TIRO-2110 file (N, C-alpha, C; in Angstrom, 1 decimal):
// TIRO-2110
-48.9, 0.0, -1.9, N, 1, A
-48.1, -0.4, -3.1, CA, 1, A
-48.4, -0.2, -4.3, C, 1, A
-49.9, -1.0, -4.7, N, 2, A
-50.4, -1.2, -6.2, CA, 2, A
-51.1, 0.1, -6.4, C, 2, A
-52.0, 0.7, -5.3, N, 3, A
-52.5, 2.3, -5.2, CA, 3, A
-51.6, 3.0, -6.4, C, 3, A
-50.1, 3.4, -6.2, N, 4, A
-48.9, 3.7, -6.7, CA, 4, A
-48.6, 3.6, -8.1, C, 4, A
-48.9, 2.0, -8.5, N, 5, A
-48.8, 1.1, -9.6, CA, 5, A
-48.8, 2.6, -10.7, C, 5, A
-50.1, 2.8, -11.0, N, 6, A
-50.8, 3.4, -12.2, CA, 6, A
-49.9, 5.0, -12.4, C, 6, A
-49.7, 5.6, -11.2, N, 7, A
-49.3, 6.7, -11.2, CA, 7, A
-47.4, 6.5, -11.9, C, 7, A
-46.7, 5.7, -11.3, N, 8, A
-45.2, 4.9, -12.0, CA, 8, A
-45.5, 4.5, -13.4, C, 8, A
-46.5, 3.9, -13.8, N, 9, A
-46.5, 3.5, -15.4, CA, 9, A
-46.6, 4.9, -16.0, C, 9, A
-47.6, 5.8, -15.5, N, 10, A
-47.8, 7.3, -16.2, CA, 10, A
-46.7, 7.5, -16.4, C, 10, A
-46.1, 7.9, -15.4, N, 11, A
-44.7, 8.5, -15.4, CA, 11, A
-43.5, 8.2, -16.2, C, 11, A
-43.4, 7.0, -16.1, N, 12, A
-42.8, 6.1, -17.4, CA, 12, A
-42.8, 6.3, -18.6, C, 12, A
-44.3, 6.2, -18.7, N, 13, A
-45.0, 6.4, -20.3, CA, 13, A
-44.6, 7.8, -20.8, C, 13, A
-44.8, 8.6, -20.2, N, 14, A
-44.5, 10.2, -20.4, CA, 14, A
-42.9, 10.2, -20.7, C, 14, A
-41.8, 9.8, -19.8, N, 15, A
-40.5, 9.9, -20.1, CA, 15, A
-40.2, 9.4, -21.4, C, 15, A
-40.9, 7.8, -21.6, N, 16, A
-40.3, 7.3, -22.7, CA, 16, A
-40.7, 7.5, -24.0, C, 16, A
-41.9, 8.3, -24.3, N, 17, A
-42.5, 8.9, -25.2, CA, 17, A
-41.9, 10.3, -25.5, C, 17, A
-41.9, 11.3, -24.5, N, 18, A
-40.7, 12.4, -24.4, CA, 18, A
-39.4, 12.1, -24.9, C, 18, A
-39.1, 11.1, -24.8, N, 19, A
-37.4, 11.0, -25.4, CA, 19, A
-38.1, 10.1, -26.9, C, 19, A
-38.9, 9.7, -27.2, N, 20, A
-39.2, 9.2, -29.0, CA, 20, A
-38.9, 7.8, -28.8, C, 20, A
-39.2, 7.1, -27.7, N, 21, A
-39.3, 5.4, -28.0, CA, 21, A
-40.6, 5.1, -28.2, C, 21, A
-40.4, 4.0, -28.8, N, 22, A
-41.8, 3.7, -29.4, CA, 22, A
-42.7, 2.7, -28.3, C, 22, A
-43.8, 2.3, -28.6, N, 23, A
-45.1, 2.0, -27.4, CA, 23, A
-44.4, 0.5, -27.1, C, 23, A
-43.6, -0.3, -27.7, N, 24, A
-42.9, -1.8, -27.5, CA, 24, A
-42.3, -1.4, -26.2, C, 24, A
-41.5, -0.4, -26.5, N, 25, A
-40.6, -0.3, -25.5, CA, 25, A
-41.2, 0.2, -23.7, C, 25, A
-42.1, 0.9, -23.9, N, 26, A
-43.4, 1.2, -23.0, CA, 26, A
-44.2, 0.1, -22.5, C, 26, A
-44.3, -0.6, -23.4, N, 27, A
-45.1, -1.9, -22.6, CA, 27, A
-44.2, -2.6, -21.8, C, 27, A
-43.0, -2.8, -22.5, N, 28, A
-41.8, -3.4, -21.8, CA, 28, A
-41.7, -3.1, -20.1, C, 28, A
-41.4, -1.7, -20.3, N, 29, A
-41.2, -0.8, -19.2, CA, 29, A
-42.5, -1.1, -17.8, C, 29, A
-43.4, -0.7, -18.5, N, 30, A
-44.6, -1.3, -17.9, CA, 30, A
-44.7, -2.7, -17.3, C, 30, A
-44.2, -3.9, -18.2, N, 31, A
-44.2, -5.0, -17.6, CA, 31, A
-43.0, -5.1, -16.5, C, 31, A
-41.8, -4.6, -16.4, N, 32, A
-41.1, -5.2, -15.6, CA, 32, A
-41.2, -4.2, -14.6, C, 32, A
-42.1, -3.0, -14.3, N, 33, A
-42.4, -2.3, -13.3, CA, 33, A
-43.6, -3.2, -12.7, C, 33, A
-44.6, -3.6, -13.3, N, 34, A
-45.5, -4.6, -12.5, CA, 34, A
-44.9, -5.9, -12.0, C, 34, A
-44.2, -6.3, -12.6, N, 35, A
-43.1, -7.6, -12.1, CA, 35, A
-42.7, -7.4, -11.0, C, 35, A
-41.9, -6.1, -10.8, N, 36, A
-40.9, -6.1, -9.6, CA, 36, A
-42.0, -5.3, -8.1, C, 36, A
-43.0, -4.9, -8.7, N, 37, A
-44.3, -4.9, -7.3, CA, 37, A
-44.6, -6.0, -7.1, C, 37, A
-44.9, -6.9, -7.8, N, 38, A
-45.3, -8.5, -7.6, CA, 38, A
-44.3, -8.9, -6.9, C, 38, A
-43.4, -9.0, -7.3, N, 39, A
-42.2, -9.8, -6.9, CA, 39, A
-41.9, -9.4, -5.4, C, 39, A
-41.8, -7.7, -5.0, N, 40, A
-42.0, -7.5, -3.6, CA, 40, A
-42.9, -7.5, -3.0, C, 40, A
-44.3, -7.9, -3.5, N, 41, A
-45.3, -8.0, -2.6, CA, 41, A
-44.9, -9.3, -1.9, C, 41, A
-44.6, -10.5, -2.7, N, 42, A
-44.5, -11.8, -2.4, CA, 42, A
-43.6, -12.0, -1.2, C, 42, A
-42.6, -10.9, -1.2, N, 43, A
-41.8, -11.1, 0.0, CA, 43, A
-42.4, -11.0, 1.5, C, 43, A
-43.5, -10.0, 1.9, N, 44, A
-44.4, -9.9, 3.2, CA, 44, A
-45.0, -11.7, 3.2, C, 44, A
-45.7, -12.0, 2.2, N, 45, A
-46.1, -13.1, 2.0, CA, 45, A
-45.2, -14.2, 3.0, C, 45, A
-44.0, -14.3, 2.0, N, 46, A
-43.0, -15.1, 2.8, CA, 46, A
-42.5, -15.0, 4.0, C, 46, A
-42.9, -14.0, 4.6, N, 47, A
-42.6, -13.2, 5.8, CA, 47, A
-43.4, -14.0, 6.6, C, 47, A
-44.5, -13.7, 6.7, N, 48, A
-45.8, -13.9, 7.4, CA, 48, A
-45.8, -15.6, 7.2, C, 48, A
-45.4, -16.6, 6.3, N, 49, A
-45.3, -17.6, 6.5, CA, 49, A
-44.3, -18.1, 7.4, C, 49, A
-43.2, -17.5, 7.4, N, 50, A
-42.2, -17.7, 8.5, CA, 50, A
-42.7, -17.4, 9.9, C, 50, A
-43.7, -16.1, 10.0, N, 51, A
-44.0, -16.3, 11.6, CA, 51, A
-45.1, -17.4, 11.7, C, 51, A
-45.9, -17.9, 10.9, N, 52, A
-47.1, -18.9, 11.2, CA, 52, A
-46.1, -19.8, 11.7, C, 52, A
-45.1, -20.7, 10.9, N, 53, A
-44.1, -21.7, 11.0, CA, 53, A
-43.8, -21.5, 12.5, C, 53, A
-43.0, -20.3, 12.9, N, 54, A
-42.3, -20.5, 14.2, CA, 54, A
-43.3, -20.4, 15.2, C, 54, A
-44.3, -20.3, 15.1, N, 55, A
-45.4, -19.9, 16.3, CA, 55, A
-45.9, -21.6, 16.4, C, 55, A
-46.2, -22.2, 15.2, N, 56, A
-47.0, -23.4, 15.1, CA, 56, A
-46.1, -24.0, 15.4, C, 56, A
-45.0, -24.3, 15.3, N, 57, A
-43.9, -25.5, 15.2, CA, 57, A
-43.4, -26.2, 16.2, C, 57, A
-44.0, -26.0, 17.8, N, 58, A
-43.8, -26.8, 18.7, CA, 58, A
-45.2, -27.5, 19.4, C, 58, A
-46.2, -26.9, 18.6, N, 59, A
-47.8, -27.3, 18.8, CA, 59, A
-48.0, -28.9, 18.5, C, 59, A
-48.8, -29.1, 19.4, N, 60, A
-49.2, -30.8, 18.8, CA, 60, A
-49.9, -31.0, 17.5, C, 60, A
-50.4, -30.1, 17.1, N, 61, A
-50.9, -30.2, 15.6, CA, 61, A
-50.4, -28.7, 14.6, C, 61, A
-49.5, -28.5, 14.4, N, 62, A
-49.2, -27.4, 13.8, CA, 62, A
-49.9, -26.9, 12.7, C, 62, A
-50.5, -28.0, 11.6, N, 63, A
-51.1, -27.7, 10.5, CA, 63, A
-52.4, -27.3, 11.3, C, 63, A
-53.1, -27.7, 12.0, N, 64, A
-54.3, -27.1, 12.6, CA, 64, A
-54.3, -25.2, 13.1, C, 64, A
-53.2, -24.8, 13.3, N, 65, A
-53.4, -23.8, 14.2, CA, 65, A
-54.0, -22.5, 13.7, C, 65, A
-54.6, -22.1, 14.0, N, 66, A
-55.4, -20.6, 14.0, CA, 66, A
-55.0, -19.3, 13.9, C, 66, A
-54.8, -18.2, 12.8, N, 67, A
-54.0, -17.3, 13.4, CA, 67, A
-55.4, -16.3, 13.3, C, 67, A
-55.0, -14.9, 14.0, N, 68, A
-56.0, -13.6, 13.7, CA, 68, A
-55.0, -13.0, 14.2, C, 68, A
-55.3, -11.5, 13.4, N, 69, A
-54.7, -10.1, 14.1, CA, 69, A
-52.9, -10.0, 13.8, C, 69, A
-52.8, -10.6, 12.7, N, 70, A
-51.4, -11.0, 12.1, CA, 70, A
-50.9, -9.7, 11.6, C, 70, A
-49.7, -8.9, 12.1, N, 71, A
-49.4, -7.9, 11.6, CA, 71, A
-48.1, -7.6, 12.3, C, 71, A
-47.6, -6.6, 11.5, N, 72, A
-45.9, -5.8, 11.7, CA, 72, A
-46.4, -4.8, 13.1, C, 72, A
-45.5, -5.1, 13.9, N, 73, A
-45.7, -4.2, 14.9, CA, 73, A
-45.5, -2.6, 15.0, C, 73, A
-46.2, -1.6, 15.3, N, 74, A
-45.7, -0.1, 15.1, CA, 74, A
-44.9, 0.4, 15.7, C, 74, A
-44.5, -0.2, 16.7, N, 75, A
-43.2, 0.3, 17.4, CA, 75, A
-41.8, 0.0, 16.7, C, 75, A
-41.8, -1.1, 16.5, N, 76, A
-40.7, -1.7, 15.6, CA, 76, A
-41.2, -2.8, 14.3, C, 76, A
-40.8, -2.3, 13.3, N, 77, A
-41.1, -3.1, 11.9, CA, 77, A
-40.6, -4.4, 11.8, C, 77, A
-39.5, -4.8, 13.0, N, 78, A
-38.9, -6.2, 12.7, CA, 78, A
-39.5, -7.1, 13.4, C, 78, A
-40.4, -6.3, 14.5, N, 79, A
-41.0, -7.6, 15.5, CA, 79, A
-43.1, -7.6, 14.6, C, 79, A
-43.2, -8.5, 14.8, N, 80, A
-44.6, -9.1, 14.3, CA, 80, A
-45.5, -9.5, 15.6, C, 80, A
-47.0, -9.4, 15.6, N, 81, A
-47.6, -9.8, 16.9, CA, 81, A
-49.0, -10.2, 15.9, C, 81, A
-49.6, -11.2, 16.8, N, 82, A
-50.8, -11.6, 16.6, CA, 82, A
-51.2, -12.3, 17.9, C, 82, A
-52.6, -13.5, 17.0, N, 83, A
-52.6, -14.4, 18.3, CA, 83, A
-52.8, -15.4, 17.6, C, 83, A
-52.7, -16.9, 17.9, N, 84, A
-53.1, -18.0, 17.3, CA, 84, A
-53.6, -18.9, 18.4, C, 84, A
-54.3, -20.3, 18.2, N, 85, A
-55.1, -21.0, 18.6, CA, 85, A
-54.8, -22.3, 18.0, C, 85, A
-54.3, -23.1, 19.2, N, 86, A
-53.7, -24.6, 18.6, CA, 86, A
-54.6, -25.8, 19.9, C, 86, A
-54.4, -26.6, 18.9, N, 87, A
-55.1, -28.1, 19.7, CA, 87, A
-54.3, -28.4, 20.9, C, 87, A
-55.3, -29.1, 21.6, N, 88, A
-54.6, -30.0, 22.7, CA, 88, A
-54.5, -31.3, 22.6, C, 88, A
-54.3, -32.3, 23.3, N, 89, A
-54.0, -33.7, 23.1, CA, 89, A
-55.6, -34.4, 22.9, C, 89, A
-56.7, -33.8, 23.2, N, 90, A
-58.0, -34.0, 22.9, CA, 90, A
-58.4, -33.9, 21.8, C, 90, A
-57.6, -33.1, 20.7, N, 91, A
-58.3, -32.4, 19.5, CA, 91, A
-59.1, -31.1, 19.6, C, 91, A
-59.0, -30.4, 21.1, N, 92, A
-59.9, -29.5, 21.1, CA, 92, A
-58.9, -28.0, 21.0, C, 92, A
-59.5, -27.2, 20.4, N, 93, A
-58.6, -25.5, 20.6, CA, 93, A
-58.5, -25.1, 21.6, C, 93, A
-57.5, -24.5, 22.0, N, 94, A
-57.6, -24.3, 23.4, CA, 94, A
-58.3, -22.9, 23.9, C, 94, A
-58.0, -21.9, 22.5, N, 95, A
-58.5, -20.5, 22.6, CA, 95, A
-57.1, -19.6, 22.0, C, 95, A
-57.4, -18.4, 21.8, N, 96, A
-56.6, -17.6, 21.4, CA, 96, A
-55.3, -16.9, 22.0, C, 96, A
-54.3, -16.9, 21.7, N, 97, A
-53.2, -16.3, 22.9, CA, 97, A
-52.1, -15.5, 22.2, C, 97, A
-51.9, -14.5, 23.0, N, 98, A
-51.0, -13.7, 22.2, CA, 98, A
-49.8, -14.1, 21.9, C, 98, A
-49.0, -13.7, 21.0, N, 99, A
-47.2, -14.2, 20.9, CA, 99, A
-46.6, -12.7, 19.8, C, 99, A
-45.6, -12.9, 19.7, N, 100, A
-44.5, -11.7, 19.4, CA, 100, A
-43.5, -12.5, 18.5, C, 100, A
-43.0, -12.2, 17.4, N, 101, A
-42.3, -12.8, 16.6, CA, 101, A
-40.9, -11.7, 16.2, C, 101, A
-40.0, -12.1, 16.2, N, 102, A
-38.7, -11.4, 15.6, CA, 102, A
-37.7, -12.3, 15.8, C, 102, A
-36.9, -12.4, 14.2, N, 103, A
-35.7, -12.9, 13.9, CA, 103, A
-35.9, -14.5, 14.2, C, 103, A
-36.8, -14.9, 13.5, N, 104, A
-36.8, -16.8, 13.2, CA, 104, A
-37.5, -17.0, 14.8, C, 104, A
-37.8, -16.5, 15.6, N, 105, A
-38.3, -16.7, 17.1, CA, 105, A
-39.7, -16.4, 17.5, C, 105, A
-40.8, -17.0, 18.0, N, 106, A
-41.4, -16.6, 18.3, CA, 106, A
-41.7, -16.8, 20.1, C, 106, A
-42.3, -16.3, 20.6, N, 107, A
-42.8, -15.9, 22.3, CA, 107, A
-44.2, -15.6, 22.3, C, 107, A
-44.3, -16.5, 23.3, N, 108, A
-45.5, -16.6, 23.8, CA, 108, A
-45.5, -16.0, 25.3, C, 108, A
-47.0, -15.9, 25.9, N, 109, A
-47.0, -15.8, 27.4, CA, 109, A
-46.4, -16.6, 27.9, C, 109, A
-45.3, -16.1, 29.4, N, 110, A
-44.9, -16.9, 29.6, CA, 110, A
-43.2, -17.4, 29.6, C, 110, A
-42.7, -16.9, 28.1, N, 111, A
-41.5, -17.3, 27.7, CA, 111, A
-40.8, -15.8, 28.3, C, 111, A
-39.4, -16.1, 28.1, N, 112, A
-38.6, -15.6, 29.3, CA, 112, A
-38.6, -13.8, 28.6, C, 112, A
-38.8, -13.5, 27.0, N, 113, A
-38.5, -12.4, 26.4, CA, 113, A
-39.9, -12.0, 26.0, C, 113, A
-41.1, -12.4, 26.2, N, 114, A
-42.0, -12.2, 25.7, CA, 114, A
-42.6, -10.7, 26.3, C, 114, A
-42.0, -10.1, 27.4, N, 115, A
-42.5, -8.8, 27.9, CA, 115, A
-41.2, -7.7, 27.1, C, 115, A
-40.5, -8.3, 26.9, N, 116, A
-39.1, -7.4, 26.2, CA, 116, A
-39.9, -7.4, 25.0, C, 116, A
-40.2, -7.7, 24.0, N, 117, A
-41.1, -8.2, 22.8, CA, 117, A
-42.3, -7.0, 22.6, C, 117, A
-42.9, -7.5, 23.9, N, 118, A
-44.1, -6.5, 23.8, CA, 118, A
-43.6, -5.0, 24.0, C, 118, A
-42.7, -4.8, 24.8, N, 119, A
-42.4, -3.4, 24.7, CA, 119, A
-41.4, -2.6, 23.7, C, 119, A
-40.9, -3.4, 22.6, N, 120, A
-40.5, -3.1, 21.6, CA, 120, A
-41.4, -3.1, 20.4, C, 120, A
-42.5, -3.7, 20.7, N, 121, A
-43.9, -3.8, 19.5, CA, 121, A
-44.8, -2.7, 19.9, C, 121, A
-44.6, -2.0, 21.2, N, 122, A
-45.5, -0.7, 21.4, CA, 122, A
-44.9, 0.5, 21.9, C, 122, A
-43.2, 0.0, 21.8, N, 123, A
-42.4, 1.4, 21.8, CA, 123, A
-43.2, 3.0, 21.5, C, 123, A
-43.6, 2.9, 20.1, N, 124, A
-44.0, 3.9, 19.9, CA, 124, A
-45.3, 4.8, 20.6, C, 124, A
-45.9, 3.8, 21.5, N, 125, A
-47.1, 4.5, 22.1, CA, 125, A
-46.4, 4.8, 23.9, C, 125, A
-45.2, 4.7, 23.9, N, 126, A
-44.6, 5.0, 25.1, CA, 126, A
-44.3, 6.7, 25.0, C, 126, A
-43.9, 7.0, 23.6, N, 127, A
-43.7, 8.3, 23.7, CA, 127, A
-44.6, 9.3, 23.3, C, 127, A
-46.0, 8.5, 23.1, N, 128, A
-47.2, 9.6, 23.0, CA, 128, A
-47.8, 9.6, 24.5, C, 128, A
-47.3, 8.9, 25.3, N, 129, A
-48.1, 9.2, 26.5, CA, 129, A
-47.6, 10.1, 27.0, C, 129, A
-48.9, 11.0, 27.6, N, 130, A
-48.6, 12.5, 28.4, CA, 130, A
-47.9, 11.9, 29.7, C, 130, A
-46.8, 12.6, 29.8, N, 131, A
-46.3, 12.4, 31.0, CA, 131, A
-47.1, 12.9, 32.4, C, 131, A
-47.1, 12.1, 33.7, N, 132, A
-47.7, 12.4, 34.8, CA, 132, A
-46.6, 13.5, 35.8, C, 132, A
-47.4, 14.5, 36.1, N, 133, A
-46.4, 15.5, 36.7, CA, 133, A
-46.5, 15.4, 38.2, C, 133, A
-45.4, 15.3, 38.9, N, 134, A
-45.6, 15.0, 40.1, CA, 134, A
-46.5, 15.9, 41.3, C, 134, A
-47.2, 15.1, 42.3, N, 135, A
-48.2, 15.7, 42.4, CA, 135, A
-50.0, 16.2, 42.1, C, 135, A
-49.6, 15.6, 40.9, N, 136, A
-51.2, 16.0, 39.8, CA, 136, A
-52.0, 15.7, 40.5, C, 136, A
-51.8, 14.2, 41.2, N, 137, A
-53.0, 13.4, 41.4, CA, 137, A
-53.6, 13.8, 42.8, C, 137, A
-53.1, 14.5, 43.7, N, 138, A
-53.5, 15.3, 44.8, CA, 138, A
-54.1, 16.2, 44.5, C, 138, A
-53.7, 17.1, 43.5, N, 139, A
-54.2, 18.8, 43.7, CA, 139, A
-55.7, 18.5, 42.6, C, 139, A
-55.9, 17.4, 42.2, N, 140, A
-57.0, 17.1, 41.3, CA, 140, A
-58.2, 16.6, 42.3, C, 140, A
-58.4, 16.9, 43.7, N, 141, A
-59.4, 17.1, 44.5, CA, 141, A
-60.0, 15.6, 44.5, C, 141, A
-59.4, 14.7, 44.3, N, 142, A
-60.2, 13.2, 44.2, CA, 142, A
-60.7, 13.0, 42.8, C, 142, A
-60.6, 13.7, 41.9, N, 143, A
-61.3, 13.2, 40.6, CA, 143, A
-60.7, 11.9, 40.0, C, 143, A
-59.0, 11.7, 40.2, N, 144, A
-58.3, 11.0, 39.4, CA, 144, A
-58.9, 9.4, 40.8, C, 144, A
-59.1, 9.4, 41.8, N, 145, A
-59.4, 8.1, 42.6, CA, 145, A
-60.7, 8.1, 42.2, C, 145, A
-61.6, 9.1, 42.1, N, 146, A
-63.2, 8.7, 41.8, CA, 146, A
-63.3, 8.0, 40.2, C, 146, A
-62.3, 8.0, 39.1, N, 147, A
-62.2, 7.5, 38.2, CA, 147, A
-61.6, 6.6, 38.3, C, 147, A
-60.7, 6.3, 39.0, N, 148, A
-60.2, 4.6, 39.6, CA, 148, A
-61.2, 4.1, 40.0, C, 148, A
-62.0, 4.5, 40.6, N, 149, A
-62.9, 3.6, 41.5, CA, 149, A
-64.0, 3.1, 40.5, C, 149, A
-64.4, 3.7, 39.9, N, 150, A
-65.4, 3.2, 38.7, CA, 150, A
-64.8, 2.6, 37.6, C, 150, A
-63.6, 2.6, 37.2, N, 151, A
-63.1, 1.9, 36.4, CA, 151, A
-62.6, 0.4, 37.3, C, 151, A
-62.7, 0.5, 38.3, N, 152, A
-62.4, -1.1, 38.8, CA, 152, A
-64.1, -1.3, 39.1, C, 152, A
-64.9, -0.4, 39.6, N, 153, A
-66.3, -1.1, 39.6, CA, 153, A
-67.1, -1.5, 38.3, C, 153, A
-66.4, -1.0, 37.0, N, 154, A
-67.1, -1.3, 35.7, CA, 154, A
-66.1, -3.0, 35.4, C, 154, A
-65.0, -3.1, 35.9, N, 155, A
-64.0, -4.0, 35.8, CA, 155, A
-64.7, -5.2, 36.1, C, 155, A
-65.1, -5.1, 37.6, N, 156, A
-65.8, -6.0, 38.6, CA, 156, A
-67.0, -6.2, 38.0, C, 156, A
-67.9, -5.5, 37.4, N, 157, A
-69.1, -5.9, 36.6, CA, 157, A
-69.0, -6.8, 35.8, C, 157, A
-67.8, -6.3, 35.0, N, 158, A
-67.4, -7.3, 33.5, CA, 158, A
-67.5, -8.6, 33.9, C, 158, A
-66.5, -8.4, 34.8, N, 159, A
-66.0, -10.0, 35.4, CA, 159, A
-67.4, -11.0, 36.0, C, 159, A
-68.1, -10.4, 36.6, N, 160, A
-69.4, -11.0, 37.1, CA, 160, A
-70.0, -11.7, 36.3, C, 160, A
-70.5, -10.5, 35.3, N, 161, A
-71.2, -10.8, 34.0, CA, 161, A
-70.4, -12.0, 33.1, C, 161, A
-69.3, -12.0, 33.0, N, 162, A
-68.2, -13.4, 32.4, CA, 162, A
-68.3, -14.6, 32.9, C, 162, A
-68.3, -14.6, 34.6, N, 163, A
-68.4, -16.1, 35.4, CA, 163, A
-69.6, -16.5, 35.0, C, 163, A
-70.9, -15.7, 35.0, N, 164, A
-72.3, -15.6, 34.6, CA, 164, A
-72.9, -16.5, 33.5, C, 164, A
-71.9, -16.2, 32.4, N, 165, A
-71.8, -16.5, 31.1, CA, 165, A
-71.5, -17.6, 30.9, C, 165, A
-70.3, -17.8, 31.6, N, 166, A
-69.0, -19.2, 31.5, CA, 166, A
-69.8, -20.4, 32.5, C, 166, A
-70.9, -19.9, 33.7, N, 167, A
-71.0, -20.9, 34.7, CA, 167, A
-72.8, -21.6, 33.4, C, 167, A
-73.2, -20.5, 32.9, N, 168, A
-74.7, -20.9, 31.9, CA, 168, A
-74.1, -22.0, 30.7, C, 168, A
-72.7, -21.8, 30.5, N, 169, A
-72.3, -22.4, 29.7, CA, 169, A
-71.8, -23.8, 29.7, C, 169, A
-71.5, -24.0, 30.9, N, 170, A
-71.0, -25.0, 32.0, CA, 170, A
-72.2, -25.9, 32.1, C, 170, A
-73.3, -25.2, 32.2, N, 171, A
-74.4, -26.1, 32.8, CA, 171, A
-75.3, -26.6, 31.5, C, 171, A
-75.0, -25.8, 30.5, N, 172, A
-75.7, -25.8, 29.3, CA, 172, A
-75.1, -27.2, 28.8, C, 172, A
-73.6, -27.3, 28.5, N, 173, A
-72.5, -28.4, 28.0, CA, 173, A
-73.0, -29.6, 29.1, C, 173, A
-73.3, -29.6, 30.5, N, 174, A
-73.3, -30.8, 30.9, CA, 174, A
-74.9, -31.3, 31.2, C, 174, A
-75.6, -30.4, 30.1, N, 175, A
-77.3, -31.1, 29.9, CA, 175, A
-77.3, -32.2, 28.6, C, 175, A
END
């Protein structure tokens, strides 16, 4: 919005001068435009505050909640997505967890409407996905199966590395 502000001001200046109005009216119009843009920009900030409040409301220490990747969903602009990190009873952060927000309600993993909100959030991706044709996997002479096996092996390797790193962190913490 701020990027188009100079263009709008220039256009209005040209129209006002063409109509023979003086520079004080031009300055007044510029001021009104800038005020409107700033006021509209504040709406997004207010909504973001509402999202954060709804997510942190039921946590043990709402004021300590951390957020990251907070944004509107691409599939449905009324739905927000992000991750939050809250504290447990011992005062330690529990790790970032995903959430979705719509109409003053936050939904986290395990809530009844979490999957429905996730579907709404990513609905634009469903339409971009290429449809799978019936029988196409068999006609590919095993290449789809080979690819799936490679992906599974990579995932197993990543899980093993993560387990080793986790054990190393536990060992270090115990020392």
